[in-house]
C-alpha positions in Angstrom: 21.6 104.6 -25.7 18.4 103.7 -23.9 17.8 101.0 -26.5 21.1 99.4 -25.9 20.6 99.5 -22.2 17.2 97.7 -22.6 18.9 95.1 -24.7 21.5 94.6 -22.1 19.0 94.1 -19.3 16.9 91.7 -21.4 20.0 89.6 -22.0 20.8 89.5 -18.3 17.3 88.5 -17.3 16.8 85.7 -19.9 20.2 84.0 -20.1 21.0 80.8 -18.2 24.2 82.2 -16.7 24.3 84.4 -13.6 25.9 87.9 -13.6 27.0 89.2 -10.2 28.8 92.1 -8.6 30.5 92.3 -5.1 32.3 95.0 -3.2 35.9 94.6 -2.2 34.9 92.7 0.9 33.0 90.1 -1.0 29.5 91.3 -0.2 27.1 90.7 -3.1 25.7 94.0 -4.4 24.0 92.7 -7.5 22.9 89.3 -8.9 20.9 88.6 -12.1 17.5 86.9 -12.0 18.9 83.6 -13.4 20.3 82.9 -10.0 16.9 81.7 -8.8 16.8 79.1 -11.6 20.2 77.7 -10.6 20.2 78.0 -6.7 16.6 78.4 -5.7 17.3 81.8 -4.1 15.7 85.0 -5.3 18.1 87.9 -6.1 16.8 89.9 -3.1 17.6 87.0 -0.8 21.3 86.9 -2.0 22.0 90.7 -2.3 23.7 92.1 0.8 25.2 88.7 1.9 28.8 87.5 1.6 29.3 85.1 -1.2 31.1 82.8 1.3 27.8 81.9 2.9 26.8 79.9 -0.2 30.1 78.2 -1.0 31.2 74.7 0.2 33.7 75.2 3.0 36.3 73.0 1.3 36.3 75.3 -1.8 36.0 78.7 0.0 39.8 79.3 0.5 40.7 78.8 -3.1 37.7 80.9 -4.3 38.7 83.8 -1.9 42.3 83.6 -3.3 41.0 83.8 -6.8 38.9 86.9 -6.1 41.8 88.7 -4.5 43.8 87.9 -7.7 41.0 89.4 -9.7 41.1 92.6 -7.6 44.8 92.8 -8.4 44.0 92.9 -12.1 44.3 89.2 -12.9 41.0 87.7 -14.3 40.1 84.5 -12.6 38.1 81.4 -13.7 37.5 78.6 -11.2 35.1 75.6 -10.6 33.6 75.5 -7.1 30.8 73.9 -5.2 27.9 75.8 -3.6 24.7 74.9 -1.8 21.3 74.9 -3.3 18.4 76.3 -1.3 17.1 72.7 -0.9 20.5 71.5 0.6 21.8 69.8 -2.5 25.3 70.4 -3.9 25.8 72.5 -7.0 28.9 72.4 -9.3 29.5 75.9 -10.7 32.1 77.7 -12.9 32.9 81.3 -11.9 34.7 83.9 -14.1 35.5 87.2 -12.5 37.5 90.5 -13.0 38.0 93.7 -11.1 35.5 96.6 -11.4 37.6 99.8 -11.8 36.4 103.4 -11.0 38.8 106.3 -11.4 41.6 103.8 -11.8 40.8 102.1 -8.5 39.3 98.6 -8.1 36.1 99.0 -6.2 34.8 95.4 -6.4 34.3 92.3 -8.5 32.0 91.6 -11.5 31.6 88.1 -13.0 29.6 85.3 -14.5 28.6 82.0 -13.0 27.6 78.9 -15.1 25.9 75.8 -13.8 28.1 72.6 -14.4 26.0 70.4 -12.1 24.4 68.3 -14.8 27.6 67.9 -16.8 29.5 66.9 -13.7 26.9 64.3 -12.7 27.1 62.8 -16.2 30.8 62.6 -15.9 30.6 60.9 -12.5 28.0 58.4 -13.8 30.1 57.7 -16.9 33.2 57.2 -14.8 31.3 54.9 -12.4 29.9 52.9 -15.3 33.4 52.5 -16.8 34.7 51.3 -13.5 31.9 48.8 -13.1 32.4 47.6 -16.7 36.1 47.3 -16.2 35.6 45.4 -12.9 33.1 43.1 -14.7 35.5 42.4 -17.6 38.5 41.9 -15.3 36.7 39.5 -13.0 34.4 37.7 -15.4 35.0 33.9 -15.7 33.8 34.0 -19.3 35.8 35.0 -22.4 35.3 38.6 -23.5 37.4 39.6 -26.6 37.5 41.4 -29.9 39.1 40.2 -33.0 39.2 41.0 -36.7 37.9 39.1 -39.6 41.3 37.5 -40.2 41.2 35.8 -36.8 43.6 38.1 -35.0 42.8 38.9 -31.3 42.6 42.6 -30.7 41.7 42.5 -27.0 40.9 39.9 -24.4 40.1 39.7 -20.6 42.2 37.9 -18.1 39.9 34.9 -17.5 40.5 32.9 -20.7 44.2 33.7 -20.4 44.3 32.1 -17.0 42.2 29.1 -18.2 44.4 28.5 -21.3 47.7 29.0 -19.4 48.9 32.1 -21.3 49.4 35.7 -20.4 47.3 38.3 -22.1 50.3 39.6 -24.1 51.0 36.0 -25.3 47.5 35.4 -26.4 47.3 38.6 -28.4 50.3 37.4 -30.4 48.8 33.9 -31.2 46.5 33.5 -34.2 43.1 32.3 -33.1 43.2 29.4 -35.5 46.3 28.1 -33.8 44.4 28.0 -30.5 41.6 25.9 -32.0 42.1 22.1 -31.9 42.9 20.5 -35.3 39.5 18.8 -35.5 37.8 22.2 -35.3 40.0 24.4 -37.5 37.8 23.9 -40.6 34.8 24.8 -38.5 36.7 28.0 -37.3 37.3 29.0 -41.0 33.6 28.5 -41.6 32.8 30.6 -38.5 34.8 33.6 -39.9 33.0 33.3 -43.2 29.5 33.1 -41.5 30.0 36.1 -39.2 31.4 38.2 -42.0 28.3 37.4 -44.1 25.5 37.4 -41.5 26.9 39.7 -38.8 26.5 37.3 -35.9 27.1 33.6 -35.1 26.9 31.2 -32.2 27.9 27.6 -31.5 30.7 25.5 -30.0 34.4 25.5 -30.5 37.2 23.3 -29.1 40.4 25.0 -28.0 43.7 23.7 -26.7 45.4 24.9 -23.5 49.1 25.6 -23.3 49.4 22.2 -21.6 47.6 20.4 -24.4 44.2 19.9 -22.7 41.1 20.2 -24.8 38.4 22.7 -23.6 35.0 23.2 -25.1 33.6 26.8 -25.4 30.1 27.9 -26.3 30.2 31.3 -28.0 27.8 34.0 -29.2 29.6 36.7 -31.3 28.5 39.8 -33.2 30.2 42.0 -35.9 30.6 45.7 -35.5 31.2 47.8 -38.6 30.0 51.3 -37.7 32.2 53.7 -35.7 35.4 51.7 -36.3 38.0 52.0 -39.0 37.9 48.2 -39.8 35.2 45.6 -39.1 35.6 44.1 -35.6 34.0 41.1 -33.9 32.9 41.3 -30.3 33.1 37.9 -28.8 31.7 36.2 -25.7 32.3 32.6 -24.8 31.7 30.3 -21.8 33.7 27.2 -20.9 31.3 24.3 -20.9 33.9 21.5 -20.7 32.7 20.2 -17.3 29.1 20.5 -18.5 29.8 18.4 -21.6 31.6 15.8 -19.5 28.7 15.7 -17.1 26.2 15.4 -19.9 28.2 12.6 -21.4 28.4 10.8 -18.1 24.7 11.4 -17.6 23.8 10.0 -21.0 25.9 6.9 -20.3 24.3 6.6 -16.8 20.9 7.1 -18.3 21.4 4.5 -21.0 22.5 2.0 -18.3 19.6 3.2 -16.2 17.1 2.6 -19.1 18.6 -0.8 -19.9 18.3 -1.7 -16.2 14.7 -0.6 -16.0 13.5 -1.9 -19.3 11.0 -4.6 -18.7 11.1 -4.1 -15.0 7.9 -3.2 -13.0 9.5 0.1 -11.8 8.6 3.6 -13.1 10.6 6.7 -12.3 9.5 10.3 -12.6 9.9 13.9 -11.5 7.3 16.5 -10.6 7.8 20.2 -10.0 6.6 22.3 -7.0 3.1 22.4 -8.6 3.1 18.6 -8.8 3.2 18.6 -12.6 5.2 15.9 -14.3 8.4 17.1 -15.9 9.9 13.7 -16.7 8.9 10.1 -16.6 10.4 6.8 -17.7 9.0 3.2 -17.9 5.5 4.2 -17.1 3.5 1.2 -15.6 0.1 2.5 -16.5 0.0 1.9 -20.2 0.2 5.6 -21.1 3.0 7.1 -23.2 5.6 9.3 -21.5 4.3 12.4 -23.4 0.9 11.8 -21.9 2.2 12.8 -18.5 4.4 15.8 -19.2 3.0 19.1 -17.9 0.0 17.4 -16.3 -1.0 16.8 -12.7 -2.4 13.6 -11.1 -5.9 15.2 -11.2 -5.7 15.1 -15.0 -4.6 11.5 -15.1 -6.4 9.6 -12.3 -9.8 9.6 -10.6 -10.5 12.4 -8.1 -10.2 10.1 -5.1 -6.9 8.6 -6.4 -5.5 12.0 -7.4 -6.3 13.5 -4.0 -4.6 10.7 -2.1 -1.4 10.9 -4.3 -1.3 14.7 -4.1 -1.7 14.6 -0.3 1.3 12.2 0.1 3.5 14.3 -2.4 2.6 17.7 -0.8 3.6 16.3 2.6 7.1 15.6 1.1 7.3 19.1 -0.4 6.3 20.8 2.8 8.4 18.7 5.2 11.4 18.1 3.0 11.4 14.5 4.2 11.0 11.5 1.9 8.4 8.8 2.4 7.5 5.3 1.2 3.9 4.2 0.9 1.7 1.7 -0.8 -0.9 3.3 -3.1 -3.4 2.1 -5.6 -4.7 3.5 -8.9 -7.1 2.2 -11.6 -5.3 1.2 -14.8 -7.4 0.0 -17.7 -10.4 -0.7 -15.4 -8.2 -2.8 -13.0 -7.0 -1.9 -9.6 -3.2 -1.9 -9.4 -1.0 -1.4 -6.4 2.4 0.4 -6.3 5.2 0.7 -3.8 5.8 4.5 -4.0 9.1 6.0 -2.9 9.2 9.8 -2.9 12.2 12.1 -2.1 12.5 15.9 -2.3 14.4 17.3 -5.3 16.7 20.1 -4.2 18.6 22.8 -6.2 20.9 25.2 -4.3 19.4 24.0 -1.1 15.8 24.8 -2.1 13.1 22.2 -2.8 12.2 22.5 -6.5 10.0 19.4 -6.7 10.0 15.6 -6.0 11.7 12.6 -7.6 9.8 9.4 -7.3 10.0 5.7 -8.1 6.9 3.4 -8.2 7.1 -0.4 -8.4 4.1 -2.3 -9.5 3.4 -4.8 -6.8 0.0 -5.9 -7.9 1.0 -9.5 -8.7 3.1 -9.7 -5.6 0.2 -8.4 -3.5 -2.2 -10.8 -5.1 0.2 -13.7 -4.5 0.7 -12.6 -0.9 -3.1 -12.4 -0.4 -3.5 -15.8 -1.9 -0.8 -17.2 0.3 -2.3 -15.5 3.3 -5.8 -16.9 2.5 -4.3 -20.3 1.9 -2.3 -20.2 5.1 -5.4 -19.2 7.0 -7.4 -21.9 5.3 -4.8 -24.5 6.1 -4.6 -23.3 9.7 -8.3 -23.6 10.1 -8.4 -26.9 8.3 -5.6 -28.2 10.6 -7.5 -27.0 13.7 -10.7 -28.6 12.3 -9.0 -31.9 11.6 -7.3 -31.9 15.0 -10.7 -31.5 16.5 -12.0 -34.3 14.4 -9.2 -36.6 15.4 -9.9 -35.9 19.0 -13.5 -36.9 18.6 -12.4 -40.6 18.4 -14.3 -41.6 15.3 -13.9 -45.0 13.7 -12.4 -43.9 10.4 -13.1 -46.6 7.8 -14.1 -49.2 10.5 -17.3 -50.7 9.1 -17.6 -54.0 10.8 -19.8 -56.8 9.6 -20.4 -59.4 6.8 -24.2 -59.6 6.6 -25.9 -59.5 3.2 -27.7 -56.3 4.0 -24.4 -54.6 4.9 -22.6 -56.1 1.8 -25.3 -54.6 -0.5 -24.8 -51.2 1.0 -21.0 -51.4 0.8 -21.2 -52.5 -2.8 -23.0 -49.3 -3.6 -20.3 -47.4 -1.7 -17.6 -49.0 -3.8 -19.5 -48.2 -7.0 -20.0 -44.5 -6.3 -16.8 -43.7 -4.5 -14.7 -43.5 -7.7 -17.0 -40.8 -9.1 -17.6 -37.2 -8.0 -21.4 -37.7 -7.8 -23.4 -36.4 -4.9 -24.4 -39.2 -2.4 -27.3 -39.2 -0.1 -26.9 -41.7 2.8 -30.2 -42.7 4.5 -30.7 -44.6 7.7 -31.7 -44.5 11.3 -29.6 -42.9 14.0 -26.5 -44.9 14.8 -26.3 -47.0 11.6 -22.9 -45.7 10.7 -23.7 -43.1 8.1 -20.6 -41.0 8.8 -18.4 -44.0 8.6 -19.8 -44.7 5.1 -19.2 -41.1 4.1 -15.6 -41.4 5.2 -15.2 -44.7 3.4 -16.5 -43.0 0.2 -13.9 -40.2 0.6 -11.0 -42.6 1.3 -11.8 -44.6 -1.8 -12.2 -41.5 -4.1 -9.6 -39.5 -6.0 -10.0 -36.8 -3.4 -8.6 -39.0 -0.5 -5.4 -36.9 -0.2 -7.5 -33.7 0.4 -9.8 -32.7 3.2 -12.9 -34.4 4.6 -14.9 -31.6 6.1 -18.2 -32.3 7.9 -21.0 -30.4 9.6 -23.9 -31.6 11.7 -26.8 -29.4 10.6 -28.9 -30.3 13.6 -26.2 -29.4 16.1 -25.7 -25.8 14.8 -28.3 -23.2 15.9 -30.5 -22.1 13.0 -29.2 -18.5 13.0 -25.6 -19.6 12.7 -25.8 -22.4 10.1 -25.4 -20.1 7.1 -22.2 -18.5 8.5 -20.8 -22.0 9.4 -21.5 -23.2 5.8 -20.3 -20.2 3.9 -18.1 -18.2 6.3 -18.2 -14.5 6.9 -16.2 -11.3 6.6 -15.0 -9.1 9.4 -17.8 -6.8 10.4 -20.5 -8.8 8.7 -22.4 -8.8 12.0 -21.9 -7.6 15.6 -19.5 -10.2 16.8 -17.7 -10.8 13.5 -14.3 -9.4 14.7 -12.3 -11.3 12.0 -12.8 -13.1 8.8 -13.8 -16.8 9.0 -13.8 -19.4 6.2 -16.9 -21.5 5.9 -16.9 -25.3 6.0 -17.6 -25.5 2.2 -14.6 -23.4 1.5 -12.4 -25.5 3.7 -13.5 -28.6 1.7 -12.2 -27.1 -1.6 -10.7 -30.0 -3.7 -12.0 -32.5 -1.0 -15.2 -33.9 0.3 -18.0 -32.0 2.2 -20.2 -34.2 4.4 -23.5 -32.7 5.7 -25.0 -34.8 8.4 -28.6 -34.4 9.4 -29.3 -32.5 6.2 -33.0 -32.8 6.7 -32.7 -30.3 9.6 -31.5 -27.4 7.4 -33.8 -24.3 7.8 -35.9 -23.4 4.7 -34.3 -20.0 4.5 -30.8 -21.5 4.0 -31.8 -24.1 1.5 -31.8 -21.8 -1.6 -28.2 -20.7 -1.0 -27.1 -24.3 -0.4 -28.8 -25.4 -3.6 -27.0 -22.7 -5.6 -23.7 -23.7 -4.0 -24.3 -27.3 -4.9 -25.3 -26.6 -8.5 -22.8 -23.8 -9.4 -20.0 -24.6 -6.9 -19.9 -21.0 -5.9 -21.2 -18.7 -3.1 -20.5 -15.5 -1.2 -19.4 -15.2 2.4 -21.7 -13.2 4.7 -20.9 -9.5 4.4 -19.1 -9.9 1.0 -20.2 -9.5 -2.6 -17.2 -11.4 -3.9 -18.1 -14.8 -5.4 -16.0 -17.7 -4.2 -15.7 -20.7 -6.5 -15.0 -24.2 -5.0 -14.6 -27.7 -6.1 -16.2 -30.0 -3.6 -17.7 -33.5 -3.6 -21.0 -33.5 -1.6 -22.2 -36.3 0.6 -25.3 -35.8 2.7 -26.9 -38.0 5.3 -30.3 -37.9 7.2 -32.4 -40.1 9.4 -35.6 -38.3 8.1 -38.0 -39.2 5.4 -37.0 -36.3 3.1 -40.0 -37.0 0.7 -42.3 -36.6 3.6 -40.6 -33.4 4.6 -41.0 -32.2 1.0 -44.7 -32.9 1.1 -44.9 -31.0 4.3 -43.1 -28.1 2.7 -40.3 -28.4 5.2 -37.7 -29.3 2.6 -37.3 -27.9 -1.0 -38.1 -30.5 -3.6 -35.4 -29.2 -6.0 -32.8 -29.5 -3.2 -34.0 -33.1 -2.5 -33.5 -34.2 -6.1 -30.1 -32.4 -6.2 -29.0 -34.5 -3.1 -30.7 -37.7 -4.1 -28.4 -38.4 -7.1 -27.1 -41.7 -5.6 -28.9 -42.8 -2.4 -27.4 -45.5 -0.1 -29.6 -46.8 2.6 -27.8 -48.2 5.7 -29.7 -51.2 7.2 -30.6 -50.9 10.9 -28.9 -53.4 13.3 -32.1 -55.4 13.7 -31.9 -56.2 10.0 -28.3 -57.5 10.3 -28.4 -59.5 13.5 -25.6 -61.9 12.3 -23.2 -58.9 12.6 -23.9 -58.4 16.3 -21.4 -61.0 17.7 -18.7 -59.6 15.4 -19.5 -56.1 16.6 -19.5 -57.1 20.2 -16.0 -58.7 20.0 -14.8 -55.6 18.1 -16.0 -53.2 20.8 -14.8 -55.4 23.7 -11.3 -55.4 22.2 -11.3 -51.6 21.7 -12.5 -50.6 25.2 -10.5 -53.3 27.0 -7.4 -51.9 25.5 -8.4 -48.4 26.3 -9.2 -49.2 30.0 -6.1 -51.4 30.4 -8.1 -54.6 31.0 -7.8 -58.2 29.6 -11.1 -59.7 28.6 -10.8 -63.1 27.0 -14.3 -64.6 27.4 -17.7 -63.4 26.4 -20.6 -65.7 27.7 -22.4 -67.3 24.9 -25.8 -66.6 26.6 -24.9 -63.0 26.6 -24.1 -63.0 22.9 -27.4 -64.7 22.2 -29.3 -62.2 24.3 -27.5 -59.3 22.6 -28.3 -60.7 19.2 -32.0 -61.0 20.0 -32.3 -57.4 21.1 -33.7 -54.9 18.5 -31.2 -52.1 19.3 -33.3 -49.1 18.4 -30.2 -47.0 18.7 -28.4 -49.4 16.3 -24.6 -49.7 16.4 -24.1 -46.6 18.5 -26.4 -48.0 21.2 -24.6 -51.4 21.1 -21.2 -49.7 21.3 -22.2 -47.7 24.4 -23.6 -50.8 26.0 -20.4 -52.8 25.5 -18.3 -49.9 26.8 -20.4 -49.9 30.0 -20.0 -53.8 30.2 -16.2 -53.5 29.9 -16.2 -50.9 32.7 -18.2 -53.3 34.9 -16.0 -56.3 34.2 -13.7 -57.3 37.1 -11.9 -60.3 35.6 -11.2 -61.8 32.2 -14.9 -62.5 31.5 -17.1 -59.8 30.1 -19.8 -58.8 32.6 -22.9 -58.1 30.6 -25.7 -56.3 32.5 -28.6 -58.1 30.7 -31.0 -56.9 33.3 -30.9 -53.5 31.6 -32.3 -55.1 28.5 -35.0 -57.0 30.4 -36.2 -53.8 32.0 -36.6 -52.2 28.6 -38.7 -55.1 27.3 -41.2 -55.2 30.2 -44.8 -54.4 29.1 -44.1 -51.2 27.1 -47.9 -50.3 27.0 -47.8 -49.7 30.8 -44.7 -47.4 31.0 -44.3 -43.7 30.5 -42.8 -44.2 27.0 -45.9 -45.8 25.8 -48.0 -43.0 27.2 -45.8 -40.5 25.5 -46.1 -42.3 22.2 -49.8 -42.3 22.3 -50.0 -38.6 23.3 -47.7 -37.6 20.4 -49.8 -39.8 17.9 -53.0 -38.1 19.2 -51.6 -34.6 18.6 -50.2 -35.5 15.1 -53.6 -36.9 14.1 -55.4 -33.8 15.3 -52.9 -31.6 13.3 -53.5 -33.6 10.2 -50.0 -34.9 10.3 -48.5 -31.4 10.1 -45.3 -31.1 12.2 -44.0 -27.5 11.9 -45.7 -24.1 11.7 -48.0 -22.4 14.1 -50.7 -25.0 13.8 -48.2 -27.9 13.7 -47.8 -30.7 16.2 -44.4 -29.4 17.4 -45.8 -26.1 18.5 -48.7 -27.8 20.3 -46.3 -30.1 22.1 -43.9 -27.2 23.0 -41.0 -28.7 21.0 -39.0 -27.5 18.0 -39.4 -29.6 14.9 -36.0 -31.2 15.2 -36.7 -32.5 18.7 -40.1 -33.8 17.6 -38.5 -35.7 14.7 -36.0 -37.2 17.1 -38.8 -38.4 19.4 -40.7 -39.9 16.4 -37.6 -41.8 15.5 -37.0 -42.9 19.1 -40.5 -44.0 19.7 -40.6 -45.7 16.2 -43.6 -43.7 15.1 -44.0 -44.1 11.3 -45.9 -41.7 9.1 -48.6 -44.2 8.3 -49.7 -44.2 11.9 -50.9 -40.6 11.9 -51.6 -39.9 8.2 -54.8 -41.4 6.8 -54.5 -42.9 3.3 -56.3 -40.9 0.6 -60.0 -42.0 0.0 -60.7 -44.0 -3.2 -62.9 -42.2 -5.7 -66.1 -44.2 -6.4 -66.2 -46.0 -9.7 -68.6 -44.5 -12.2 
């Protein structure tokens, strides 16, 4: 007996169910240890308390009625909810019956089982089924099952609505009849494939009740286990609109490609990381596959890539498109692009950029050329306007003396060539008129005649006047300027007083003459020109060469075809003709009528040596016309007589002797620290002018070399 009782207690203490006893009032008098595992309460915490203190209030009335029924001899089994010690809800199953002593019910004994886990599983399963049913009912995709003969077993509402049938109607129609005639053979092949391989995917065309064709993309599997007969589970998505859009896109893209083929426009996409995802009609010589997946840093130089990335990142961050001109190096050549960038959006979010880039290199080069040409023409126009305002006698070489005829014959001979001409002669002999005559008789006569007086330009500015300069080349270079030689392109460039060019400029001039190319100040870009050079001087250039004031190689480069203009004293027979010519010009200018020139005056003018040559004569006649009151020219011959009075006694003679004395003391050297110009307080150009004015020849201050004694 004791052994059986021990076994009974062991069973109570180690089983998962709870054994309890209450009195007639419902106060718990005993509970087995398993109660702690289920409720979290120890048996001693429950004993002595009414069972209602643990039961959910909504379940308490029914549970109390059940216990009363048990007391009346009717066993009771009921599910109810109770509270765990931690406040969570338990689902329990209680079975109870009356405890009888001496034929009288004294309380309740029963067993409680924990259904919480099972109940939670059922709730989860029910919730899952509800969600699945909601998903199937509201899905816009086709969800169905069918057998291997092509009979539908089940289907969700979406395809029924799309095809125009009810679900009941669809379940009665063989699937093959729903497929368009063109796809029915493919449908038969599909049934064979899925029966053999257990799965299949692809496309199928079906017909709506109204006769409209729809394209479905499907992915189906075969189920053979747990079912009486093999069953196919199908899922399909209507891609009709996508197919139509793809077709339209292909058509549009073909047209797009045809339109862009051969054009200078590239189009491309880049993602948010600025990696190329698509490109067409690349203008850089690379294949399209060379771009895909790469960034600008992998394709261009660091400086170019940083500039491009900066522009593109700004569009990504701001969401605003931009259009800018950029440049990149393509096959070692700088190319320029008109870059247009717009943000690429999907569902309102920026996913990257879409760009077009038009190669404008040739357009830019043409524009720069036109700009340079326009600037050059503008400067040339201003220059020529200045020249016209200077009142030069273009082509007016007056005279018929033999000396002049010989010079003009050489002009006619050389004019038709492109050879360099060196015009020699005293001041006022008409060297510029000869240069213009050569130009007008040459093949370049329709182009520019550009001149520069080298003696009139300060030494430090002569180089910039000859070759031009770039903006910023020196302090006051606020804009680009074209040089005289560049303005003379395709025309004639006349350099007057060429003997006064500083030594430091002569090498660059020599190179420009020999190679027809030079660089502007502040630039490394070589400019090529096509000019015909004419130079003029009143200096003895060979003497300057011996004095190391003029480069010998430059002299020989200029002295290709020399023409010496005779002084007026060597062509006195031309003086009367020149007098009449100048009288006619200035009388017209001053609004006077002069019909008579005294013969005595003409004779006196013809006898005068005219050290200033034609220029001096012209100025004298202009002054005579101004002084004239009637129709007879009033010639102030007294001025000429004053100039011929005893030259040894006047200041000019004293000046002449002083200059000769200094020249002899300096050994004939003119420039340099020990030269005559420095001792006289003059620059070399001024001293040369005085030597010419005072008619001081080199032989007067340079001793001839001593003869070596004969052996």
